[in-house]
All heavy atoms as an XYZ file, in Angstrom:
905
protein
N     -94.184    181.047     35.064
C     -93.783    182.433     34.939
C     -94.999    183.310     35.206
O     -96.116    182.975     34.808
C     -93.227    182.715     33.554
N     -94.763    184.425     35.850
C     -95.798    185.427     36.088
C     -95.331    186.705     35.402
O     -94.251    187.208     35.690
C     -96.027    185.678     37.593
C     -97.079    186.761     37.786
C     -96.421    184.396     38.305
N     -96.146    187.198     34.486
C     -95.824    188.397     33.732
C     -96.781    189.501     34.162
O     -97.997    189.291     34.191
C     -95.966    188.138     32.235
C     -95.208    186.896     31.730
C     -95.731    186.468     30.380
C     -93.732    187.179     31.684
N     -96.236    190.669     34.500
C     -97.038    191.790     34.975
C     -96.870    192.940     33.999
O     -95.749    193.370     33.722
C     -96.593    192.222     36.395
C     -97.372    193.437     36.847
C     -96.733    191.071     37.381
N     -97.992    193.436     33.495
C     -97.948    194.537     32.526
C     -99.279    195.277     32.575
O    -100.332    194.649     32.586
C     -97.714    193.997     31.110
C     -97.677    195.031     30.027
C     -96.585    196.064     30.207
O     -95.403    195.693     30.212
O     -96.927    197.259     30.356
N     -99.229    196.618     32.591
C    -100.483    197.370     32.601
C    -100.725    198.174     31.328
O    -101.801    198.701     31.135
C    -100.582    198.275     33.834
C     -99.572    199.396     33.829
O     -98.601    199.358     33.100
N     -99.780    200.381     34.668
N     -99.754    198.254     30.444
C     -99.938    198.962     29.175
C    -100.661    198.030     28.200
O    -100.180    196.941     27.898
C     -98.595    199.401     28.607
N    -101.818    198.464     27.725
C    -102.671    197.589     26.900
C    -101.974    196.984     25.683
O    -102.094    195.787     25.449
C    -103.932    198.325     26.487
C    -104.889    198.515     27.633
C    -106.187    199.160     27.147
N    -107.006    199.567     28.260
C    -108.080    198.904     28.665
N    -108.437    197.825     28.035
N    -108.769    199.336     29.699
N    -101.244    197.756     24.863
C    -100.600    197.144     23.694
C     -99.571    196.067     24.093
O     -99.524    195.001     23.489
C     -99.914    198.314     22.994
C    -100.628    199.532     23.475
C    -101.061    199.218     24.870
N     -98.770    196.351     25.113
C     -97.773    195.376     25.562
C     -98.454    194.163     26.181
O     -97.996    193.025     26.008
C     -96.820    196.022     26.558
N     -99.536    194.379     26.895
C    -100.289    193.293     27.512
C    -100.832    192.349     26.445
O    -100.710    191.123     26.565
C    -101.426    193.880     28.352
C    -102.269    192.929     29.162
C    -101.416    192.165     30.168
C    -103.371    193.697     29.886
N    -101.397    192.905     25.386
C    -101.911    192.083     24.287
C    -100.783    191.278     23.645
O    -100.939    190.093     23.347
C    -102.604    192.965     23.251
N     -99.643    191.916     23.467
C     -98.480    191.238     22.879
C     -97.998    190.096     23.777
O     -97.699    189.006     23.290
C     -97.369    192.250     22.638
S     -95.917    191.552     21.837
N     -97.942    190.336     25.075
C     -97.536    189.284     26.007
C     -98.472    188.088     25.928
O     -98.030    186.937     25.882
C     -97.521    189.811     27.444
C     -96.323    190.617     27.886
C     -96.544    191.141     29.304
C     -95.061    189.787     27.829
N     -99.756    188.363     25.930
C    -100.739    187.273     25.865
C    -100.595    186.478     24.564
O    -100.654    185.246     24.570
C    -102.151    187.831     26.013
C    -102.439    188.264     27.432
C    -103.844    188.786     27.587
N    -104.154    188.996     29.006
C    -104.912    189.966     29.460
N    -105.470    190.820     28.628
N    -105.133    190.078     30.748
N    -100.390    187.176     23.453
C    -100.188    186.492     22.168
C     -98.926    185.641     22.200
O     -98.918    184.508     21.699
C    -100.102    187.516     21.037
C    -101.409    188.187     20.709
C    -101.247    189.315     19.687
O    -100.215    189.363     18.987
O    -102.162    190.155     19.599
N     -97.853    186.179     22.767
C     -96.598    185.428     22.833
C     -96.729    184.182     23.690
O     -96.185    183.128     23.354
C     -95.471    186.313     23.361
C     -95.018    187.330     22.345
O     -95.267    187.190     21.148
N     -94.358    188.374     22.803
N     -97.451    184.277     24.795
C     -97.664    183.101     25.661
C     -98.390    182.009     24.870
O     -98.014    180.845     24.924
C     -98.446    183.501     26.933
C     -98.968    182.276     27.667
C     -97.561    184.331     27.859
N     -99.408    182.406     24.113
C    -100.156    181.438     23.309
C     -99.266    180.843     22.216
O     -99.232    179.622     22.019
C    -101.424    182.097     22.697
C    -102.077    181.178     21.674
C    -102.405    182.462     23.801
N     -98.525    181.707     21.495
C     -97.659    181.230     20.409
C     -96.593    180.267     20.921
O     -96.208    179.333     20.223
C     -96.998    182.405     19.678
C     -97.948    183.131     18.770
S     -97.211    184.396     17.687
C     -95.705    184.852     18.448
N     -96.115    180.492     22.130
C     -95.097    179.617     22.699
C     -95.683    178.332     23.292
O     -94.949    177.454     23.708
C     -94.311    180.358     23.782
C     -93.426    181.488     23.288
C     -92.899    182.300     24.468
C     -92.271    180.929     22.467
N     -96.999    178.265     23.347
C     -97.639    177.094     23.939
C     -97.403    177.021     25.439
O     -97.360    175.942     26.016
N     -97.243    178.185     26.077
C     -96.912    178.238     27.506
C     -98.107    178.616     28.360
O     -97.949    179.026     29.505
C     -95.774    179.230     27.731
N     -99.310    178.490     27.810
C    -100.512    178.908     28.512
C    -100.671    178.323     29.898
O    -101.130    178.993     30.817
N    -100.292    177.073     30.084
C    -100.420    176.437     31.399
C     -99.273    176.797     32.329
O     -99.370    176.600     33.540
C    -100.523    174.923     31.243
C    -101.806    174.483     30.562
C    -101.923    172.982     30.469
O    -101.235    172.270     31.234
O    -102.713    172.521     29.634
N     -98.188    177.317     31.771
C     -97.000    177.616     32.568
C     -96.790    179.109     32.800
O     -95.812    179.490     33.440
C     -95.748    177.046     31.882
C     -95.810    175.539     31.763
O     -96.281    174.888     32.711
O     -95.391    175.009     30.710
N     -97.681    179.930     32.274
C     -97.507    181.383     32.393
C     -98.827    182.041     32.797
O     -99.889    181.659     32.322
C     -97.016    181.968     31.071
N     -98.705    183.022     33.661
C     -99.848    183.834     34.075
C     -99.536    185.273     33.705
O     -98.469    185.776     34.052
C    -100.060    183.737     35.608
O    -100.271    182.369     35.954
C    -101.239    184.569     36.047
N    -100.446    185.922     32.999
C    -100.276    187.316     32.620
C    -101.252    188.134     33.457
O    -102.460    187.924     33.397
C    -100.539    187.529     31.115
C    -100.374    188.996     30.747
C     -99.609    186.654     30.278
N    -100.714    189.051     34.247
C    -101.531    189.886     35.117
C    -101.616    191.305     34.568
O    -100.571    191.935     34.346
C    -100.947    189.917     36.533
C    -100.849    188.574     37.248
C    -100.156    188.746     38.597
C    -102.228    187.966     37.430
N    -102.828    191.824     34.381
C    -102.993    193.174     33.826
C    -102.948    194.250     34.912
O    -103.880    195.028     35.078
C    -104.382    193.095     33.184
C    -105.125    192.151     34.077
C    -104.105    191.133     34.540
N    -101.863    194.291     35.661
C    -101.740    195.206     36.792
C    -100.519    196.100     36.627
O     -99.561    195.732     35.948
C    -101.552    194.445     38.108
C    -102.624    193.448     38.454
C    -102.296    192.274     39.106
C    -103.958    193.681     38.163
C    -103.267    191.352     39.448
C    -104.932    192.771     38.505
C    -104.588    191.601     39.141
O    -105.547    190.689     39.485
N    -100.548    197.202     37.357
C     -99.339    197.996     37.517
C     -98.440    197.277     38.510
O     -98.887    196.432     39.294
N     -97.175    197.611     38.489
C     -96.213    196.917     39.341
C     -96.525    197.101     40.824
O     -96.360    196.168     41.611
C     -94.763    197.337     38.993
C     -94.489    198.776     39.395
C     -93.771    196.402     39.644
N     -96.990    198.284     41.208
C     -97.299    198.534     42.630
C     -98.355    197.551     43.132
O     -98.199    196.943     44.183
C     -97.789    199.978     42.823
C     -96.813    201.041     42.397
C     -95.599    201.126     43.291
O     -95.725    200.822     44.485
O     -94.520    201.495     42.782
N     -99.434    197.436     42.376
C    -100.519    196.529     42.769
C    -100.038    195.086     42.807
O    -100.374    194.333     43.723
C    -101.691    196.676     41.794
C    -102.857    195.784     42.130
C    -104.016    196.025     41.201
N    -105.085    195.084     41.469
C    -106.111    194.895     40.665
N    -106.231    195.604     39.563
N    -107.041    194.015     40.965
N     -99.271    194.685     41.809
C     -98.773    193.307     41.760
C     -97.856    193.009     42.947
O     -97.985    191.954     43.584
C     -98.033    193.061     40.444
N     -96.942    193.929     43.272
C     -96.038    193.709     44.402
C     -96.805    193.581     45.710
O     -96.493    192.720     46.540
C     -95.006    194.832     44.494
C     -93.990    194.912     43.358
C     -93.084    196.125     43.544
C     -93.179    193.638     43.229
N     -97.808    194.427     45.899
C     -98.635    194.344     47.108
C     -99.349    192.999     47.187
O     -99.404    192.372     48.244
C     -99.659    195.478     47.135
C     -99.073    196.836     47.430
C    -100.111    197.945     47.339
O    -101.328    197.656     47.380
O     -99.697    199.117     47.214
N     -99.900    192.559     46.066
C    -100.618    191.296     46.024
C     -99.690    190.127     46.352
O    -100.021    189.263     47.160
C    -101.242    191.093     44.638
C    -102.035    189.804     44.504
S    -102.665    189.574     42.824
C    -101.155    189.181     41.946
N     -98.514    190.112     45.741
C     -97.567    189.028     45.997
C     -97.138    189.013     47.459
O     -97.030    187.958     48.080
C     -96.332    189.137     45.091
C     -96.632    189.035     43.622
C     -95.958    189.836     42.719
C     -97.583    188.161     43.135
C     -96.214    189.753     41.356
C     -97.857    188.067     41.774
C     -97.168    188.865     40.884
N     -96.872    190.195     48.020
C     -96.441    190.290     49.423
C     -97.548    189.796     50.359
O     -97.274    189.043     51.303
C     -96.045    191.727     49.764
N     -98.789    190.184     50.104
C     -99.912    189.740     50.951
C    -100.082    188.231     50.905
O    -100.433    187.603     51.898
C    -101.214    190.417     50.513
C    -101.336    191.844     50.968
C    -102.652    192.443     50.517
C    -102.728    193.913     50.889
N    -103.941    194.554     50.376
N     -99.839    187.644     49.751
C     -99.975    186.192     49.583
C     -98.758    185.436     50.111
O     -98.760    184.211     50.151
C    -100.150    185.843     48.105
C    -101.446    186.283     47.505
C    -101.467    185.840     46.062
N    -102.661    186.260     45.366
C    -102.865    186.073     44.072
N    -101.942    185.473     43.322
N    -103.975    186.476     43.503
N     -97.695    186.175     50.428
C     -96.468    185.521     50.876
C     -95.726    184.817     49.752
O     -94.958    183.892     49.988
N     -95.940    185.274     48.532
C     -95.285    184.649     47.381
C     -93.856    185.150     47.247
O     -93.556    186.297     47.560
C     -96.043    184.968     46.088
C     -97.402    184.322     46.020
C     -98.076    184.535     44.681
O     -97.467    184.192     43.643
O     -99.205    185.040     44.686
N     -92.999    184.276     46.771
C     -91.628    184.680     46.454
C     -91.227    183.994     45.152
O     -91.798    182.985     44.762
C     -90.667    184.331     47.589
O     -90.582    182.937     47.755
N     -90.236    184.578     44.504
C     -89.817    184.124     43.196
C     -88.309    183.870     43.195
O     -87.576    184.492     43.949
C     -90.171    185.175     42.134
C     -91.645    185.475     42.086
C     -92.189    186.484     42.870
C     -92.484    184.743     41.282
C     -93.545    186.766     42.848
C     -93.848    185.007     41.246
C     -94.387    186.017     42.039
N     -87.871    182.994     42.327
C     -86.440    182.733     42.177
C     -85.773    183.806     41.327
O     -84.622    184.158     41.556
C     -86.201    181.359     41.538
C     -86.676    180.223     42.421
O     -86.477    180.305     43.652
O     -87.258    179.259     41.887
N     -86.511    184.300     40.339
C     -85.983    185.321     39.429
C     -87.063    186.374     39.206
O     -88.223    186.037     38.953
C     -85.585    184.721     38.067
C     -84.507    183.658     38.239
C     -85.122    185.820     37.099
C     -84.231    182.854     36.973
N     -86.669    187.631     39.296
C     -87.547    188.742     38.933
C     -86.809    189.571     37.894
O     -85.661    189.969     38.112
C     -87.906    189.613     40.155
C     -88.769    188.815     41.136
C     -88.618    190.893     39.701
C     -89.109    189.571     42.418
N     -87.473    189.810     36.767
C     -86.912    190.641     35.714
C     -87.643    191.975     35.740
O     -88.872    192.013     35.651
C     -87.070    189.973     34.343
C     -86.408    190.731     33.234
C     -85.053    190.602     33.010
C     -87.134    191.588     32.428
C     -84.426    191.310     31.988
C     -86.532    192.301     31.408
C     -85.169    192.152     31.194
N     -86.899    193.031     35.864
C     -87.449    194.379     36.020
C     -87.099    195.223     34.808
O     -85.931    195.364     34.463
C     -86.866    194.995     37.300
C     -87.181    196.427     37.635
C     -88.674    196.616     37.846
C     -86.419    196.831     38.895
N     -88.121    195.794     34.180
C     -87.906    196.618     32.993
C     -88.880    197.795     32.998
O     -89.794    197.866     32.197
C     -88.097    195.767     31.739
C     -87.806    196.524     30.463
O     -87.121    197.559     30.509
O     -88.276    196.085     29.406
N     -88.697    198.739     33.950
C     -89.593    199.912     33.963
C     -89.213    200.869     32.836
O     -88.193    200.678     32.174
C     -89.318    200.541     35.331
C     -87.925    200.148     35.649
C     -87.713    198.793     35.020
N     -90.029    201.893     32.626
C     -89.654    202.887     31.601
C     -88.256    203.454     31.887
O     -87.963    203.844     33.012
C     -90.730    203.968     31.757
C     -91.892    203.252     32.373
C     -91.290    202.198     33.258
N     -87.406    203.451     30.878
C     -86.015    203.882     31.050
C     -85.894    205.292     31.596
O     -84.957    205.612     32.291
C     -85.269    203.803     29.718
C     -84.755    202.430     29.378
C     -85.041    201.317     30.151
C     -83.971    202.249     28.270
C     -84.565    200.070     29.828
C     -83.472    200.999     27.926
C     -83.780    199.911     28.709
N     -86.830    206.168     31.254
C     -86.726    207.568     31.661
C     -86.982    207.752     33.157
O     -86.619    208.777     33.717
C     -87.709    208.417     30.865
N     -87.569    206.774     33.799
C     -87.927    206.896     35.208
C     -86.921    206.132     36.082
O     -87.185    205.019     36.535
C     -89.346    206.379     35.433
C     -89.861    206.674     36.819
O     -89.130    207.143     37.679
N     -91.116    206.388     37.033
N     -85.777    206.752     36.329
C     -84.698    206.105     37.091
C     -85.146    205.754     38.502
O     -84.809    204.698     39.030
C     -83.441    207.012     37.121
C     -82.362    206.403     37.974
C     -82.943    207.258     35.706
N     -85.943    206.618     39.116
C     -86.407    206.360     40.487
C     -87.264    205.110     40.562
O     -87.323    204.462     41.610
C     -87.175    207.567     41.015
N     -87.916    204.740     39.460
C     -88.767    203.544     39.462
C     -87.950    202.285     39.764
O     -88.440    201.372     40.420
C     -89.483    203.394     38.128
N     -86.714    202.249     39.304
C     -85.880    201.071     39.551
C     -85.671    200.859     41.041
O     -85.977    199.796     41.576
C     -84.513    201.221     38.866
C     -84.564    201.122     37.380
C     -84.695    202.259     36.591
C     -84.473    199.892     36.739
C     -84.737    202.175     35.206
C     -84.509    199.796     35.362
C     -84.643    200.935     34.602
O     -84.692    200.846     33.243
N     -85.109    201.866     41.695
C     -84.786    201.687     43.112
C     -86.040    201.569     43.963
O     -86.052    200.822     44.940
C     -83.880    202.824     43.630
O     -84.492    204.080     43.367
C     -82.507    202.758     42.978
N     -87.117    202.256     43.584
C     -88.367    202.148     44.323
C     -88.882    200.707     44.295
O     -89.208    200.127     45.331
C     -89.402    203.113     43.742
C     -90.687    203.139     44.531
O     -90.610    203.210     45.781
O     -91.771    203.097     43.915
N     -88.949    200.130     43.122
C     -89.422    198.752     42.995
C     -88.459    197.789     43.681
O     -88.873    196.850     44.365
C     -89.627    198.371     41.510
C     -89.887    196.877     41.357
C     -90.772    199.174     40.914
N     -87.164    198.028     43.540
C     -86.179    197.140     44.165
C     -86.315    197.161     45.689
O     -86.233    196.113     46.340
C     -84.773    197.521     43.711
C     -84.557    197.220     42.237
S     -83.096    197.996     41.539
C     -81.807    197.023     42.273
N     -86.538    198.329     46.267
C     -86.760    198.418     47.716
C     -88.002    197.621     48.119
O     -87.995    196.910     49.127
C     -86.923    199.875     48.162
C     -85.639    200.585     48.385
N     -84.781    200.283     49.413
C     -85.051    201.600     47.698
C     -83.728    201.074     49.360
N     -83.859    201.882     48.329
N     -89.059    197.727     47.338
C     -90.301    197.008     47.643
C     -90.124    195.498     47.505
O     -90.676    194.732     48.292
C     -91.436    197.520     46.774
C     -91.864    198.913     47.184
C     -92.954    199.467     46.320
C     -93.288    200.859     46.844
N     -94.182    201.597     46.056
N     -89.367    195.075     46.527
C     -89.095    193.640     46.361
C     -88.337    193.117     47.577
O     -88.684    192.088     48.151
C     -88.304    193.366     45.058
C     -87.724    191.962     45.043
C     -89.201    193.592     43.844
N     -87.303    193.845     47.987
C     -86.503    193.414     49.142
C     -87.317    193.447     50.428
O     -87.309    192.491     51.200
C     -85.255    194.282     49.274
N     -88.051    194.530     50.661
C     -88.827    194.684     51.896
C     -89.969    193.674     51.971
O     -90.319    193.208     53.058
C     -89.374    196.104     52.008
N     -90.546    193.327     50.820
C     -91.659    192.382     50.788
C     -91.225    190.939     50.737
O     -92.051    190.043     50.650
N     -89.907    190.701     50.767
C     -89.361    189.340     50.703
C     -89.921    188.591     49.491
O     -90.312    187.438     49.599
C     -89.630    188.579     52.002
C     -89.156    189.311     53.219
N     -87.827    189.399     53.553
C     -89.837    190.022     54.146
C     -87.702    190.118     54.654
N     -88.902    190.516     55.034
N     -89.951    189.281     48.369
C     -90.535    188.707     47.162
C     -89.577    187.829     46.373
O     -89.989    187.172     45.423
C     -91.092    189.818     46.270
C     -92.231    190.616     46.917
C     -92.646    191.771     46.033
C     -93.405    189.720     47.223
N     -88.310    187.821     46.774
C     -87.349    186.895     46.184
C     -87.050    185.804     47.203
O     -86.929    186.068     48.401
C     -86.037    187.611     45.830
C     -86.003    188.326     44.492
C     -84.781    189.217     44.394
C     -86.025    187.339     43.345
N     -86.935    184.588     46.722
C     -86.512    183.487     47.581
C     -85.059    183.727     47.988
O     -84.336    184.485     47.327
C     -86.641    182.167     46.818
N     -84.635    183.102     49.066
C     -83.235    183.239     49.506
C     -82.312    182.873     48.345
O     -82.483    181.843     47.707
C     -82.969    182.338     50.697
N     -81.372    183.759     48.061
C     -80.451    183.535     46.946
C     -81.049    183.881     45.600
O     -80.406    183.709     44.573
N     -82.297    184.382     45.591
C     -82.960    184.744     44.338
C     -82.254    185.884     43.635
O     -81.456    186.620     44.226
N     -82.569    186.036     42.366
C     -81.913    187.031     41.518
C     -82.935    188.017     40.971
O     -83.994    187.619     40.492
C     -81.196    186.348     40.322
C     -80.172    185.329     40.794
C     -80.572    187.376     39.387
C     -78.985    185.905     41.496
N     -82.616    189.299     41.036
C     -83.382    190.341     40.372
C     -82.504    190.862     39.248
O     -81.330    191.186     39.465
C     -83.731    191.484     41.328
C     -84.549    192.610     40.699
C     -85.622    193.082     41.676
C     -83.685    193.769     40.271
N     -83.058    190.910     38.046
C     -82.337    191.425     36.884
C     -83.039    192.692     36.442
O     -84.236    192.678     36.161
C     -82.323    190.399     35.731
C     -81.747    189.066     36.207
C     -81.542    190.964     34.535
C     -82.040    187.912     35.280
N     -82.307    193.795     36.404
C     -82.859    195.079     35.986
C     -82.262    195.476     34.646
O     -81.054    195.670     34.541
C     -82.565    196.154     37.033
N     -83.110    195.565     33.626
C     -82.666    196.061     32.323
C     -82.777    197.580     32.368
O     -83.811    198.111     32.774
C     -83.524    195.505     31.204
C     -83.083    195.993     29.843
C     -83.937    195.427     28.719
O     -84.840    194.632     28.928
N     -83.633    195.843     27.513
N     -81.725    198.270     31.961
C     -81.739    199.724     32.055
C     -80.852    200.348     30.993
O     -80.061    199.668     30.335
C     -81.311    200.183     33.455
C     -79.945    199.753     33.849
N     -78.839    200.542     33.666
C     -79.500    198.594     34.420
C     -77.761    199.898     34.111
N     -78.142    198.720     34.568
N     -80.969    201.654     30.847
C     -80.121    202.426     29.954
C     -78.685    202.301     30.462
O     -78.430    202.501     31.651
C     -80.586    203.884     29.969
C     -79.867    204.749     28.953
O     -78.624    204.672     28.863
O     -80.548    205.526     28.275
N     -77.758    201.990     29.580
C     -76.360    201.790     29.988
C     -75.748    203.049     30.585
O     -74.779    202.972     31.335
C     -75.530    201.313     28.803
N     -76.322    204.223     30.283
C     -75.791    205.475     30.831
C     -76.290    205.739     32.249
O     -75.842    206.672     32.900
C     -76.170    206.643     29.926
C     -75.554    206.523     28.530
C     -76.170    207.510     27.607
N     -77.587    207.133     27.446
C     -78.364    207.529     26.460
N     -77.902    208.335     25.542
N     -79.605    207.130     26.373
N     -77.218    204.923     32.720
C     -77.772    205.069     34.068
C     -76.997    204.171     35.024
O     -76.811    202.984     34.751
C     -79.275    204.676     34.097
C     -79.802    204.626     35.508
C     -80.074    205.634     33.240
N     -76.549    204.740     36.116
C     -75.824    203.954     37.125
C     -76.791    203.570     38.241
O     -77.221    204.421     39.006
C     -74.666    204.762     37.687
N     -77.141    202.298     38.295
C     -77.971    201.812     39.396
C     -77.077    201.537     40.596
O     -75.888    201.217     40.437
C     -78.722    200.543     38.985
C     -79.748    200.689     37.865
C     -80.431    199.351     37.590
C     -80.775    201.746     38.192
N     -77.615    201.639     41.806
C     -76.783    201.431     43.002
C     -76.293    199.993     43.113
O     -76.904    199.064     42.584
C     -77.734    201.774     44.153
C     -79.097    201.670     43.599
C     -79.002    201.947     42.134
N     -75.178    199.828     43.820
C     -74.639    198.490     44.031
C     -75.428    197.709     45.073
O     -75.452    196.483     45.041
C     -73.161    198.571     44.438
C     -72.279    199.026     43.299
C     -70.805    198.877     43.612
O     -70.436    197.969     44.384
O     -70.035    199.668     43.070
N     -76.081    198.432     45.971
C     -76.841    197.801     47.061
C     -78.183    198.504     47.198
O     -78.247    199.730     47.221
C     -76.067    197.918     48.378
C     -76.689    197.215     49.551
C     -76.224    195.787     49.674
O     -75.131    195.457     49.246
N     -77.045    194.948     50.247
N     -79.259    197.723     47.289
C     -80.591    198.248     47.582
C     -81.214    197.301     48.595
O     -81.573    196.173     48.257
C     -81.481    198.344     46.322
C     -82.872    198.847     46.691
C     -80.847    199.224     45.259
N     -81.296    197.742     49.838
C     -81.805    196.848     50.879
C     -80.965    195.586     50.941
O     -79.741    195.660     51.034
N     -81.620    194.446     50.849
C     -80.916    193.154     50.876
C     -80.521    192.671     49.485
O     -80.184    191.505     49.308
C     -81.799    192.091     51.534
C     -81.990    192.339     52.999
O     -81.369    193.225     53.573
N     -82.854    191.568     53.628
N     -80.576    193.548     48.510
C     -80.178    193.209     47.148
C     -78.783    193.762     46.881
O     -78.536    194.949     47.056
C     -81.153    193.816     46.136
C     -82.582    193.293     46.167
C     -83.481    194.180     45.308
C     -82.632    191.861     45.678
N     -77.894    192.893     46.457
C     -76.518    193.283     46.159
C     -76.220    192.984     44.695
O     -76.420    191.843     44.243
C     -75.524    192.512     47.048
O     -75.858    192.739     48.413
C     -74.096    192.942     46.773
N     -75.725    194.011     43.987
C     -75.375    193.792     42.579
C     -74.173    192.868     42.493
O     -73.146    193.101     43.124
C     -75.101    195.109     41.868
C     -74.986    194.913     40.354
C     -74.881    196.193     39.594
N     -73.596    196.824     39.913
C     -73.404    198.133     39.887
N     -74.377    198.955     39.588
N     -72.226    198.623     40.171
N     -74.313    191.821     41.690
C     -73.242    190.847     41.523
C     -72.632    190.887     40.129
O     -71.549    190.360     39.913
C     -73.760    189.416     41.780
O     -74.840    189.130     40.882
C     -74.223    189.258     43.222
N     -73.342    191.527     39.200
C     -72.858    191.553     37.822
C     -73.527    192.692     37.079
O     -74.692    192.997     37.314
C     -73.188    190.222     37.144
C     -72.699    190.083     35.744
C     -72.984    188.684     35.218
N     -72.582    188.603     33.843
C     -73.121    187.806     32.944
N     -74.088    186.998     33.296
N     -72.702    187.802     31.709
N     -72.802    193.301     36.172
C     -73.343    194.333     35.294
C     -72.919    193.979     33.880
O     -71.720    193.853     33.592
C     -72.814    195.715     35.691
C     -73.314    196.884     34.874
C     -74.830    197.024     34.989
C     -72.626    198.168     35.316
N     -73.897    193.792     33.003
C     -73.610    193.340     31.637
C     -74.121    194.365     30.632
O     -75.326    194.435     30.368
C     -74.298    191.993     31.409
C     -74.260    191.477     30.004
C     -72.940    190.773     29.729
N     -73.035    189.994     28.527
C     -72.542    190.379     27.355
N     -71.921    191.523     27.251
N     -72.662    189.615     26.305
N     -73.217    195.207     30.073
C     -73.636    196.155     29.037
C     -73.995    195.414     27.744
O     -73.325    194.446     27.369
C     -72.407    197.024     28.807
C     -71.448    196.694     29.903
C     -71.809    195.346     30.414
N     -75.065    195.857     27.095
C     -75.498    195.290     25.817
C     -75.934    196.469     24.943
O     -77.073    196.907     25.016
C     -76.660    194.297     25.994
C     -76.284    193.198     26.972
C     -77.076    193.703     24.654
C     -77.449    192.326     27.391
N     -74.998    197.013     24.165
C     -75.309    198.184     23.347
C     -75.691    199.363     24.232
O     -74.968    199.714     25.158
N     -76.842    199.961     23.950
C     -77.326    201.109     24.733
C     -77.969    200.682     26.050
O     -78.319    201.521     26.871
C     -78.363    201.906     23.937
C     -77.756    202.610     22.738
O     -76.520    202.761     22.708
O     -78.515    203.012     21.833
N     -78.171    199.391     26.225
C     -78.800    198.845     27.427
C     -77.763    198.182     28.316
O     -76.627    197.962     27.911
C     -79.842    197.780     27.062
C     -81.002    198.337     26.301
O     -81.688    199.220     26.786
N     -81.233    197.833     25.102
N     -78.203    197.840     29.506
C     -77.367    197.050     30.406
C     -78.290    196.178     31.245
O     -79.461    196.513     31.455
C     -76.525    197.947     31.305
N     -77.758    195.070     31.692
C     -78.467    194.206     32.639
C     -77.686    194.229     33.943
O     -76.485    193.912     33.960
C     -78.573    192.778     32.121
C     -79.391    192.581     30.848
C     -79.312    191.126     30.391
C     -80.840    192.990     31.061
N     -78.356    194.623     35.012
C     -77.749    194.602     36.342
C     -78.360    193.433     37.105
O     -79.576    193.322     37.218
C     -78.022    195.921     37.068
N     -77.505    192.554     37.610
C     -77.945    191.348     38.325
C     -77.742    191.585     39.826
O     -76.636    191.938     40.254
C     -77.113    190.142     37.898
C     -77.337    189.733     36.463
C     -76.756    190.433     35.417
C     -78.136    188.644     36.161
C     -76.950    190.065     34.105
C     -78.340    188.263     34.836
C     -77.750    188.972     33.808
N     -78.791    191.372     40.583
C     -78.757    191.553     42.037
C     -79.142    190.235     42.698
O     -80.097    189.587     42.296
C     -79.757    192.621     42.485
C     -79.376    194.017     42.066
C     -79.686    194.489     40.805
C     -78.709    194.872     42.932
C     -79.337    195.781     40.417
C     -78.366    196.157     42.560
C     -78.683    196.606     41.294
O     -78.341    197.868     40.916
N     -78.401    189.877     43.739
C     -78.743    188.692     44.524
C     -79.376    189.119     45.827
O     -78.960    190.106     46.440
C     -77.511    187.827     44.791
C     -77.887    186.514     45.443
C     -76.862    185.451     45.192
O     -75.724    185.722     44.835
N     -77.266    184.209     45.351
N     -80.383    188.365     46.243
C     -81.130    188.662     47.462
C     -80.587    187.843     48.614
O     -80.443    186.627     48.518
C     -82.612    188.344     47.246
C     -83.476    188.576     48.463
C     -83.711    189.862     48.925
C     -84.068    187.516     49.111
C     -84.519    190.084     50.036
C     -84.888    187.725     50.216
C     -85.097    189.009     50.671
O     -85.888    189.223     51.762
N     -80.296    188.520     49.706
C     -79.873    187.842     50.939
C     -81.007    187.984     51.949
O     -81.255    189.077     52.447
C     -78.588    188.473     51.479
N     -81.724    186.897     52.203
C     -82.848    186.926     53.145
C     -82.322    187.176     54.554
O     -81.229    186.748     54.914
C     -83.610    185.623     53.089
N     -83.126    187.895     55.345
C     -82.736    188.142     56.736
C     -83.553    187.281     57.662
O     -84.583    186.791     57.339
C     -82.961    189.628     57.106
O     -84.316    189.964     56.857
C     -82.034    190.513     56.333
């Protein structure tokens, strides 16, 4: 697993959780903003089977911006899944580039939107 976080308190918590879970060899915590991390992954030609996206809820544009970058950078493997956690009152688009929403799961005030990637 690769975890990306630039907020210091959350970053410290992530690192502690990785240690508590005994996942140190299986997890990498990167102290970067999402923009820098996406650029780095794209330059390296890395792709992932699952990407979980949880930007600040108040910044709706951040969702689609990051989703466009994930699709354009081919950061998901063919058939890969992007999961966006968001405010249930926010309607995310059904399609973003090569990402197609396949499921929407409301959970209280939150929702999980599942997108599948179709490689071109």
